[in-house]
C-alpha positions, 0 to 999 in steps of 0.5 A, spaced: 476 448 468 474 454 471 480 456 476 477 455 483 475 463 486 476 464 493 473 470 497 476 473 503 473 478 509 478 482 510 476 484 517 478 477 519 485 479 517 490 480 523 492 488 523 499 490 524 503 495 526 509 496 521 510 503 522 508 507 527 501 510 528 499 505 522 495 499 521 496 494 515 493 487 513 496 483 507 492 479 502 496 475 499 495 470 491 499 466 487 502 472 484 500 478 487 500 481 495 494 486 496 496 491 502 490 495 506 492 501 510 490 506 515 494 511 517 493 517 522 495 524 519 502 525 519 504 518 519 510 518 515 513 512 511 521 511 510 524 512 504 525 505 501 524 501 494 523 494 492 523 490 485 516 490 485 512 493 480 506 497 486 499 501 484 496 505 490 489 507 490 487 512 495 480 510 498 479 516 502 484 522 505 490 526 502 497 522 501 503 525 499 508 520 495 515 523 493 518 518 488 524 519 485 525 525 488 517 528 485 512 529 489 505 527 488 499 530 492 494 524 492 487 524 494 481 521 494 480 516 488 487 517 485 491 512 484 499 511 482 503 506 479 510 505 481 515 501 477 520 496 480 526 499 484 524 506 485 526 509 491 520 513 495 516 515 500 511 518 503 507 521 508 499 522 510 496 529 510 490 526 513 488 520 516 488 516 510 485 509 507 490 506 502 490 499 498 497 498 495 498 492 489 504 489 488 507 484 483 510 479 484 508 477 491 511 480 497 514 474 500 517 478 506 509 480 508 506 473 509 
């Protein structure tokens, strides 16, 4: 049996300002969460960790990612995989469009 495919229009999703100078919307599947972020320049993401594996893809812009005390400069087309429970933070150097995918689901963002 073929599983049902669900198609969404992301522009229909509620935009939230979880961090000042940013907007994010979330799409949840049974096993994953996708976050689509838009950051204004110089927006900082505070240091944090979570038990989810995270894949971050820079759609446009330049973003500084700090993971476990090591800094990575991500640009349009770059991607990073952040293992679970590692302390990380970030800063949008320019205006940025970023996609994060988390496994398992981030229930706190439902």
